[in-house]
N, CA, C and O of each residue as an XYZ file, in Angstrom:
620
protein
N      10.554     -8.125     50.387
C      10.060     -9.361     49.821
C       8.657     -9.676     50.349
O       7.798    -10.163     49.614
N       8.445     -9.392     51.623
C       7.133     -9.645     52.222
C       6.080     -8.752     51.575
O       4.938     -9.168     51.381
N       6.477     -7.505     51.240
C       5.536     -6.576     50.622
C       5.095     -7.078     49.251
O       3.922     -6.966     48.894
N       6.020     -7.623     48.493
C       5.694     -8.133     47.157
C       4.727     -9.305     47.266
O       3.759     -9.387     46.510
N       4.986    -10.210     48.203
C       4.095    -11.353     48.402
C       2.709    -10.881     48.827
O       1.703    -11.419     48.366
N       2.651     -9.897     49.689
C       1.374     -9.370     50.162
C       0.605     -8.724     49.013
O      -0.602     -8.930     48.882
N       1.290     -7.954     48.190
C       0.648     -7.297     47.050
C       0.144     -8.336     46.049
O      -0.972     -8.213     45.545
N       0.949     -9.351     45.756
C       0.527    -10.406     44.832
C      -0.671    -11.175     45.379
O      -1.594    -11.499     44.631
N      -0.661    -11.465     46.659
C      -1.769    -12.176     47.289
C      -3.046    -11.333     47.220
O      -4.119    -11.859     46.924
N      -2.937    -10.042     47.487
C      -4.094     -9.144     47.437
C      -4.634     -9.039     46.005
O      -5.848     -9.055     45.798
N      -3.747     -8.933     45.031
C      -4.169     -8.839     43.630
C      -4.882    -10.118     43.194
O      -5.902    -10.055     42.509
N      -4.357    -11.269     43.583
C      -4.976    -12.550     43.251
C      -6.362    -12.647     43.878
O      -7.305    -13.107     43.234
N      -6.488    -12.222     45.110
C      -7.781    -12.258     45.797
C      -8.794    -11.354     45.093
O      -9.954    -11.737     44.934
N      -8.375    -10.169     44.672
C      -9.278     -9.253     43.977
C      -9.752     -9.832     42.645
O     -10.925     -9.703     42.296
N      -8.858    -10.459     41.908
C      -9.227    -11.075     40.632
C     -10.236    -12.198     40.870
O     -11.221    -12.309     40.141
N      -9.998    -13.022     41.873
C     -10.907    -14.129     42.181
C     -12.285    -13.603     42.577
O     -13.302    -14.156     42.158
N     -12.327    -12.558     43.368
C     -13.602    -11.977     43.793
C     -14.344    -11.396     42.591
O     -15.556    -11.569     42.469
N     -13.624    -10.709     41.704
C     -14.247    -10.110     40.525
C     -14.828    -11.190     39.607
O     -15.929    -11.023     39.082
N     -14.104    -12.288     39.411
C     -14.590    -13.376     38.560
C     -15.859    -13.980     39.145
O     -16.804    -14.272     38.412
N     -15.887    -14.169     40.457
C     -17.058    -14.728     41.119
C     -18.251    -13.786     40.981
O     -19.372    -14.235     40.744
N     -18.016    -12.487     41.128
C     -19.090    -11.503     40.992
C     -19.644    -11.507     39.567
O     -20.855    -11.398     39.376
N     -18.775    -11.630     38.569
C     -19.211    -11.668     37.174
C     -20.050    -12.912     36.909
O     -21.060    -12.843     36.209
N     -19.636    -14.049     37.465
C     -20.371    -15.296     37.281
C     -21.773    -15.171     37.871
O     -22.748    -15.596     37.251
N     -21.877    -14.588     39.069
C     -23.180    -14.414     39.706
C     -24.056    -13.466     38.895
O     -25.263    -13.686     38.788
N     -23.476    -12.422     38.325
C     -24.234    -11.470     37.508
C     -24.773    -12.152     36.256
O     -25.917    -11.916     35.866
N     -23.959    -12.997     35.625
C     -24.407    -13.717     34.429
C     -25.552    -14.663     34.757
O     -26.514    -14.757     33.995
N     -25.460    -15.371     35.889
C     -26.525    -16.281     36.299
C     -27.810    -15.507     36.563
O     -28.896    -15.958     36.199
N     -27.688    -14.353     37.189
C     -28.855    -13.525     37.487
C     -29.502    -13.033     36.196
O     -30.727    -13.060     36.084
N     -28.714    -12.586     35.221
C     -29.253    -12.110     33.945
C     -29.980    -13.219     33.208
O     -31.025    -12.978     32.604
N     -29.445    -14.431     33.249
C     -30.075    -15.572     32.599
C     -31.432    -15.861     33.233
O     -32.408    -16.123     32.531
N     -31.489    -15.811     34.557
C     -32.735    -16.048     35.271
C     -33.752    -14.966     34.950
O     -34.928    -15.270     34.747
N     -33.329    -13.720     34.900
C     -34.226    -12.603     34.605
C     -34.784    -12.736     33.199
O     -35.973    -12.497     32.989
N     -33.949    -13.112     32.223
C     -34.411    -13.243     30.846
C     -35.466    -14.336     30.741
O     -36.465    -14.150     30.046
N     -35.273    -15.472     31.413
C     -36.250    -16.549     31.392
C     -37.551    -16.084     32.029
O     -38.632    -16.348     31.502
N     -37.451    -15.399     33.150
C     -38.642    -14.899     33.827
C     -39.380    -13.894     32.953
O     -40.610    -13.883     32.938
N     -38.657    -13.052     32.227
C     -39.276    -12.059     31.354
C     -40.081    -12.755     30.262
O     -41.212    -12.359     29.982
N     -39.514    -13.783     29.645
C     -40.226    -14.510     28.592
C     -41.480    -15.171     29.152
O     -42.518    -15.177     28.491
N     -41.401    -15.729     30.362
C     -42.553    -16.371     30.977
C     -43.632    -15.346     31.293
O     -44.818    -15.600     31.083
N     -43.219    -14.187     31.797
C     -44.177    -13.145     32.159
C     -44.882    -12.587     30.936
O     -45.982    -12.048     31.056
N     -44.270    -12.704     29.756
C     -44.876    -12.166     28.544
C     -46.076    -12.995     28.098
O     -46.815    -12.560     27.214
N     -46.294    -14.170     28.675
C     -47.421    -15.031     28.318
C     -47.405    -15.385     26.831
O     -48.384    -15.161     26.118
N     -46.302    -15.929     26.384
C     -46.162    -16.317     24.977
C     -47.044    -17.530     24.715
O     -46.937    -18.549     25.398
N     -47.915    -17.408     23.719
C     -48.860    -18.467     23.413
C     -48.376    -19.394     22.309
O     -48.593    -20.604     22.368
N     -47.719    -18.825     21.300
C     -47.202    -19.691     20.236
C     -46.105    -18.999     19.445
O     -45.984    -17.774     19.419
N     -45.317    -19.844     18.803
C     -44.236    -19.403     17.928
C     -44.485    -20.079     16.583
O     -44.696    -21.290     16.522
N     -44.459    -19.298     15.513
C     -44.686    -19.847     14.180
C     -43.527    -19.476     13.264
O     -43.029    -18.351     13.288
N     -43.116    -20.434     12.469
C     -42.107    -20.184     11.447
C     -42.653    -20.739     10.139
O     -43.003    -21.916     10.056
N     -42.723    -19.896      9.127
C     -43.190    -20.333      7.818
C     -42.111    -20.018      6.794
O     -41.596    -18.902      6.738
N     -41.778    -21.016      5.989
C     -40.791    -20.862      4.919
C     -41.433    -21.347      3.627
O     -42.009    -22.434      3.576
N     -41.327    -20.525      2.578
C     -41.939    -20.933      1.314
C     -41.263    -20.292      0.114
O     -40.607    -19.255      0.209
N     -41.450    -20.947     -1.001
C     -41.064    -20.445     -2.310
C     -42.006    -21.117     -3.298
O     -42.881    -21.881     -2.889
N     -41.850    -20.855     -4.565
C     -42.739    -21.483     -5.540
C     -42.664    -22.999     -5.435
O     -41.595    -23.585     -5.603
N     -43.797    -23.632     -5.157
C     -43.858    -25.082     -5.126
C     -43.392    -25.734     -3.837
O     -43.374    -26.962     -3.752
N     -43.020    -24.967     -2.848
C     -42.543    -25.555     -1.598
C     -42.998    -24.699     -0.414
O     -42.893    -23.473     -0.437
N     -43.503    -25.371      0.612
C     -43.934    -24.657      1.815
C     -43.712    -25.557      3.021
O     -44.052    -26.740      3.010
N     -43.136    -24.968      4.058
C     -43.013    -25.688      5.320
C     -43.286    -24.718      6.462
O     -42.926    -23.542      6.418
N     -43.936    -25.259      7.484
C     -44.363    -24.408      8.586
C     -44.291    -25.184      9.894
O     -44.614    -26.370      9.946
N     -43.863    -24.498     10.947
C     -43.855    -25.069     12.290
C     -44.639    -24.120     13.181
O     -44.390    -22.915     13.188
N     -45.583    -24.663     13.928
C     -46.317    -23.895     14.932
C     -46.087    -24.600     16.260
O     -46.407    -25.779     16.409
N     -45.532    -23.873     17.223
C     -45.212    -24.465     18.522
C     -45.965    -23.711     19.613
O     -45.885    -22.485     19.703
N     -46.703    -24.460     20.444
C     -47.366    -23.917     21.626
C     -46.761    -24.622     22.841
O     -45.952    -25.534     22.669
N     -47.126    -24.229     24.053
C     -46.557    -24.913     25.223
C     -46.879    -26.408     25.292
O     -46.171    -27.157     25.966
N     -47.934    -26.852     24.605
C     -48.321    -28.258     24.695
C     -48.189    -29.041     23.388
O     -47.944    -30.247     23.415
N     -48.348    -28.372     22.252
C     -48.377    -29.068     20.957
C     -47.515    -28.337     19.939
O     -47.415    -27.110     19.950
N     -46.893    -29.120     19.056
C     -46.227    -28.503     17.905
C     -46.715    -29.202     16.643
O     -46.855    -30.424     16.595
N     -46.966    -28.393     15.634
C     -47.453    -28.899     14.366
C     -46.424    -28.563     13.297
O     -46.038    -27.407     13.127
N     -45.990    -29.588     12.583
C     -45.029    -29.410     11.499
C     -45.750    -29.753     10.200
O     -46.320    -30.835     10.063
N     -45.720    -28.828      9.257
C     -46.351    -29.044      7.959
C     -45.311    -28.832      6.872
O     -44.690    -27.772      6.785
N     -45.131    -29.855      6.043
C     -44.203    -29.757      4.922
C     -44.967    -30.124      3.654
O     -45.401    -31.264      3.487
N     -45.124    -29.149      2.766
C     -45.837    -29.326      1.498
C     -47.198    -29.994      1.677
O     -47.552    -30.899      0.921
N     -47.958    -29.551      2.674
C     -49.311    -30.041      2.899
C     -49.420    -31.252      3.804
O     -50.524    -31.598      4.223
N     -48.320    -31.906      4.120
C     -48.342    -33.057      5.012
C     -48.110    -32.576      6.440
O     -47.056    -32.030      6.766
N     -49.128    -32.792      7.294
C     -49.058    -32.288      8.668
C     -48.723    -33.401      9.651
O     -49.201    -34.529      9.531
N     -47.891    -33.054     10.624
C     -47.541    -33.962     11.708
C     -47.704    -33.196     13.014
O     -47.196    -32.085     13.160
N     -48.412    -33.795     13.956
C     -48.620    -33.149     15.248
C     -47.896    -33.946     16.327
O     -47.984    -35.173     16.377
N     -47.178    -33.227     17.190
C     -46.416    -33.858     18.265
C     -46.625    -33.082     19.559
O     -47.122    -31.956     19.554
N     -46.239    -33.700     20.653
C     -46.295    -33.033     21.954
C     -45.045    -32.168     22.115
O     -43.945    -32.579     21.745
N     -45.223    -30.968     22.669
C     -44.084    -30.100     22.960
C     -43.592    -30.426     24.359
O     -44.358    -30.347     25.319
N     -42.337    -30.788     24.486
C     -41.762    -31.083     25.793
C     -41.528    -29.805     26.591
O     -41.283    -28.740     26.024
N     -41.604    -29.923     27.898
C     -41.373    -28.771     28.776
C     -39.981    -28.202     28.569
O     -39.810    -26.984     28.523
N     -38.989    -29.067     28.445
C     -37.612    -28.615     28.240
C     -37.492    -27.843     26.930
O     -36.840    -26.800     26.874
N     -38.121    -28.358     25.883
C     -38.071    -27.687     24.577
C     -38.711    -26.301     24.658
O     -38.151    -25.329     24.151
N     -39.886    -26.206     25.294
C     -40.572    -24.917     25.410
C     -39.729    -23.936     26.219
O     -39.599    -22.771     25.841
N     -39.154    -24.399     27.334
C     -38.320    -23.518     28.163
C     -37.091    -23.034     27.395
O     -36.679    -21.884     27.544
N     -36.510    -23.901     26.581
C     -35.367    -23.503     25.752
C     -35.777    -22.398     24.784
O     -35.054    -21.415     24.619
N     -36.926    -22.556     24.150
C     -37.412    -21.532     23.224
C     -37.666    -20.210     23.950
O     -37.371    -19.139     23.419
N     -38.208    -20.287     25.152
C     -38.484    -19.065     25.923
C     -37.197    -18.299     26.233
O     -37.180    -17.068     26.232
N     -36.121    -19.041     26.496
C     -34.834    -18.393     26.783
C     -34.262    -17.711     25.540
O     -33.512    -16.740     25.647
N     -34.618    -18.223     24.362
C     -34.049    -17.704     23.116
C     -34.829    -16.543     22.510
O     -34.341    -15.878     21.597
N     -36.027    -16.298     23.007
C     -36.815    -15.178     22.478
C     -36.144    -13.885     22.898
O     -35.807    -13.713     24.070
N     -35.946    -12.972     21.954
C     -35.270    -11.715     22.301
C     -35.961    -11.030     23.475
O     -37.176    -10.836     23.460
N     -35.189    -10.668     24.485
C     -35.768    -10.080     25.691
C     -36.193     -8.636     25.480
O     -36.967     -8.092     26.267
N     -35.692     -8.017     24.423
C     -36.097     -6.647     24.166
C     -37.535     -6.610     23.651
O     -38.155     -7.657     23.460
N     -38.048     -5.448     23.434
C     -39.414     -5.221     22.995
C     -39.707     -6.012     21.716
O     -38.990     -5.879     20.724
N     -40.762     -6.833     21.740
C     -41.108     -7.632     20.564
C     -41.589     -6.767     19.399
O     -41.644     -7.244     18.265
N     -41.936     -5.512     19.656
C     -42.294     -4.608     18.558
C     -41.112     -4.410     17.611
O     -41.303     -4.068     16.444
N     -39.894     -4.622     18.107
C     -38.693     -4.465     17.282
C     -38.496     -5.641     16.322
O     -37.679     -5.560     15.404
N     -39.235     -6.725     16.527
C     -39.083     -7.914     15.685
C     -39.238     -7.561     14.204
O     -38.508     -8.087     13.363
N     -40.168     -6.688     13.886
C     -40.411     -6.298     12.490
C     -39.329     -5.376     11.931
O     -39.265     -5.159     10.721
N     -38.489     -4.841     12.794
C     -37.471     -3.895     12.315
C     -36.118     -4.544     12.035
O     -35.221     -3.885     11.511
N     -35.953     -5.820     12.374
C     -34.672     -6.480     12.129
C     -34.501     -6.724     10.629
O     -35.314     -7.427     10.029
N     -33.466     -6.162     10.016
C     -33.294     -6.318      8.566
C     -32.755     -7.703      8.201
O     -32.016     -8.324      8.964
N     -33.140     -8.156      7.038
C     -32.643     -9.427      6.522
C     -31.221     -9.242      6.010
O     -30.951     -8.293      5.273
N     -30.300    -10.142      6.391
C     -28.919     -9.985      5.939
C     -28.698    -10.293      4.453
O     -27.723     -9.825      3.867
N     -29.596    -11.077      3.839
C     -29.426    -11.449      2.430
C     -30.763    -11.333      1.693
O     -31.807    -11.158      2.321
N     -30.729    -11.433      0.357
C     -31.952    -11.261     -0.445
C     -32.120    -12.331     -1.530
O     -32.708    -12.048     -2.574
N     -31.634    -13.514     -1.316
C     -31.757    -14.569     -2.326
C     -33.216    -14.958     -2.578
O     -33.546    -15.459     -3.653
N     -34.083    -14.731     -1.603
C     -35.495    -15.080     -1.758
C     -36.165    -14.262     -2.865
O     -37.208    -14.666     -3.379
N     -35.593    -13.137     -3.233
C     -36.172    -12.282     -4.270
C     -36.180    -12.965     -5.632
O     -37.017    -12.646     -6.477
N     -35.264    -13.894     -5.856
C     -35.199    -14.587     -7.149
C     -35.247    -16.103     -6.970
O     -34.654    -16.843     -7.755
N     -35.950    -16.559     -5.943
C     -36.110    -17.987     -5.640
C     -34.789    -18.690     -5.357
O     -34.683    -19.901     -5.547
N     -33.795    -17.956     -4.912
C     -32.519    -18.553     -4.530
C     -32.565    -19.152     -3.136
O     -31.669    -19.900     -2.747
N     -33.612    -18.823     -2.381
C     -33.804    -19.358     -1.027
C     -35.286    -19.262     -0.693
O     -36.014    -18.454     -1.271
N     -35.722    -20.093      0.243
C     -37.089    -19.973      0.714
C     -37.234    -18.659      1.475
O     -36.294    -18.211      2.131
N     -38.393    -18.054      1.389
C     -38.686    -16.834      2.145
C     -39.237    -17.257      3.502
O     -40.205    -18.016      3.567
N     -38.637    -16.778      4.579
C     -39.024    -17.183      5.932
C     -39.630    -16.008      6.695
O     -39.220    -14.859      6.532
N     -40.615    -16.326      7.529
C     -41.251    -15.349      8.414
C     -41.404    -15.991      9.786
O     -41.825    -17.143      9.893
N     -41.066    -15.253     10.823
C     -41.198    -15.729     12.199
C     -42.264    -14.900     12.887
O     -42.255    -13.672     12.794
N     -43.186    -15.564     13.579
C     -44.252    -14.869     14.303
C     -44.285    -15.377     15.740
O     -44.152    -16.574     15.995
N     -44.464    -14.447     16.667
C     -44.585    -14.787     18.086
C     -45.885    -14.170     18.582
O     -46.090    -12.961     18.471
N     -46.769    -15.014     19.135
C     -48.052    -14.534     19.639
C     -47.992    -14.431     21.155
O     -47.692    -15.402     21.850
N     -48.287    -13.227     21.653
C     -48.247    -12.937     23.088
C     -49.570    -12.300     23.480
O     -49.932    -11.241     22.967
N     -50.291    -12.946     24.389
C     -51.543    -12.368     24.873
C     -52.514    -12.013     23.766
O     -53.211    -11.003     23.863
N     -52.578    -12.814     22.721
C     -53.498    -12.568     21.621
C     -52.967    -11.635     20.541
O     -53.608    -11.485     19.501
N     -51.821    -11.007     20.755
C     -51.233    -10.103     19.765
C     -50.064    -10.809     19.083
O     -49.217    -11.403     19.750
N     -50.021    -10.742     17.758
C     -48.968    -11.409     16.998
C     -47.919    -10.403     16.540
O     -48.238     -9.367     15.957
N     -46.662    -10.733     16.820
C     -45.518     -9.926     16.395
C     -44.825    -10.688     15.277
O     -44.477    -11.856     15.449
N     -44.619    -10.041     14.128
C     -44.034    -10.701     12.960
C     -42.704    -10.078     12.582
O     -42.484     -8.877     12.738
N     -41.825    -10.933     12.082
C     -40.543    -10.442     11.567
C     -40.729    -10.009     10.121
O     -41.752    -10.303      9.503
N     -39.739     -9.310      9.590
C     -39.688     -9.077      8.153
C     -39.337    -10.410      7.507
O     -38.791    -11.293      8.169
N     -39.638    -10.564      6.239
C     -39.224    -11.773      5.531
C     -37.706    -11.795      5.440
O     -37.056    -10.761      5.286
N     -37.157    -13.007      5.540
C     -35.713    -13.182      5.413
C     -35.445    -14.510      4.724
O     -36.333    -15.358      4.634
N     -34.234    -14.691      4.243
C     -33.867    -15.932      3.565
C     -33.785    -17.077      4.566
O     -33.229    -16.929      5.654
N     -34.346    -18.217      4.182
C     -34.262    -19.408      5.012
C     -32.796    -19.754      5.257
O     -31.996    -19.806      4.323
N     -32.457    -19.988      6.508
C     -31.086    -20.336      6.864
C     -30.202    -19.146      7.171
O     -29.080    -19.320      7.647
N     -30.691    -17.919      6.905
C     -29.903    -16.708      7.162
C     -30.801    -15.678      7.870
O     -31.167    -14.664      7.275
N     -31.151    -15.936      9.125
C     -32.046    -15.013      9.836
C     -31.317    -13.760     10.322
O     -30.087    -13.735     10.367
N     -32.071    -12.726     10.685
C     -31.442    -11.565     11.320
C     -30.754    -11.994     12.614
O     -31.245    -12.883     13.310
N     -29.653    -11.386     12.932
C     -28.827    -11.769     14.079
C     -29.601    -11.881     15.408
O     -29.399    -12.861     16.125
N     -30.476    -10.923     15.772
C     -31.138    -11.006     17.080
C     -32.054    -12.217     17.255
O     -32.352    -12.607     18.385
N     -32.505    -12.816     16.149
C     -33.400    -13.970     16.274
C     -32.776    -15.258     15.743
O     -33.475    -16.260     15.592
N     -31.489    -15.247     15.462
C     -30.868    -16.419     14.825
C     -30.910    -17.664     15.711
O     -31.211    -18.750     15.216
N     -30.617    -17.536     16.999
C     -30.640    -18.718     17.873
C     -32.045    -19.308     17.959
O     -32.211    -20.527     17.911
N     -33.047    -18.457     18.084
C     -34.439    -18.915     18.124
C     -34.805    -19.592     16.803
O     -35.415    -20.661     16.801
N     -34.439    -18.981     15.699
C     -34.740    -19.536     14.380
C     -34.159    -20.948     14.227
O     -34.865    -21.870     13.819
N     -32.886    -21.111     14.551
C     -32.250    -22.417     14.362
C     -32.818    -23.466     15.318
O     -32.858    -24.646     14.972
N     -33.250    -23.069     16.495
C     -33.885    -24.013     17.423
C     -35.231    -24.472     16.857
O     -35.570    -25.652     16.948
N     -35.992    -23.557     16.281
C     -37.297    -23.903     15.705
C     -37.123    -24.779     14.463
O     -37.896    -25.716     14.266
N     -36.124    -24.494     13.622
C     -35.944    -25.276     12.387
C     -35.503    -26.712     12.650
O     -35.582    -27.548     11.751
N     -35.049    -27.012     13.846
C     -34.721    -28.407     14.176
C     -35.939    -29.305     13.984
O     -35.789    -30.505     13.754
N     -37.133    -28.743     14.076
C     -38.357    -29.520     13.910
C     -38.533    -30.024     12.485
O     -39.165    -31.061     12.282
N     -37.992    -29.320     11.490
C     -38.058    -29.801     10.115
C     -37.193    -31.044      9.956
O     -37.560    -31.983      9.250
N     -36.046    -31.042     10.617
C     -35.118    -32.167     10.507
C     -35.605    -33.375     11.304
O     -35.376    -34.519     10.910
N     -36.282    -33.114     12.434
C     -36.745    -34.199     13.300
C     -37.890    -34.979     12.667
O     -38.124    -36.135     13.017
N     -38.582    -34.367     11.764
C     -39.725    -35.002     11.130
C     -39.245    -35.941     10.091
O     -40.051    -36.591      9.425
């Protein structure tokens, strides 16, 4: 009976240690991803969505964001928290891959959806996505896309 209790106690301890190690690894990965985005010196993020007769665009820099809907421009201050959130959402992999992410749908081909393009400027070089349907971004950039589109609703 003592052996069973000892084995159960040891197994419980190992599970607890493994869970703690996994939690620390996740925290470390999150910190590394944020640091990677900061080290990339991202200057601005642009999202443009358009179709016949309709155009909306958001340009976000560390200090200012400009929202333009059908020619009407609104300029606001970019909060530090908002910028840091965007930095965490930028794909940590090579930004050269941004242009290779395929669009999941094609409604924009027949005006069934606005055509959207995402651009990220780093150190003077602009990385652009392929065009995709508004509201249906490629999976690797979906979180970033939806965070940026909140600016259309906030206006």
